[in-house]
Residue, then its C-alpha position, 0 to 999 in steps of 0.5 A: m531536483q526534488g528529494m526522496i520520501h521514505v514510506a513503510v508498507r505493512l501487508s497482512g493476510p493474502a497480500a503478505d503471503a503473496v510477497g513473502t513478508g509483512e513489511l516493505a520499505y520504499a523510497l519515492s521521488a517527491p512529490a508522490v501519491l499513493g498510486d505511485l507507490v501501488e504502481l511500484m508494488l504491483a510492478r515488483y510483486p505481480q502476484l499482487a496484481a491479480g487481486a489488486g482491484s479488491l485491495r484497499y489502502a490506508v495511510n497512517e491508519e486512515y483509509a486512502e484513495l490512490d490520489t492521497p499525497l504521501a510524505e516522509g515517514d508515512e506508513v501505508a497498510v495494504i488491506p486485503p478483502v475480508g470475507g464474511k459479514e461486514e462489521a459495523n463501525 
């Protein structure tokens, strides 16, 4: 049997408002990808599902796709859409 990995989730703006907190913790069966975590979050917090298509994610401060592997101790940020002008990087 595979082990468990523990990840911290940071939410901001409307995403934090939707779940009622800015921090969550999850334990997932290894191996896991970001999409597995997102699926769990949307199931537990269906109020996030309404805007799920406009959310972006970062793993350890790097923008990530749903197929990004997760590892023990990773920090995942849920990034809501930003209104207004786009900023140059």
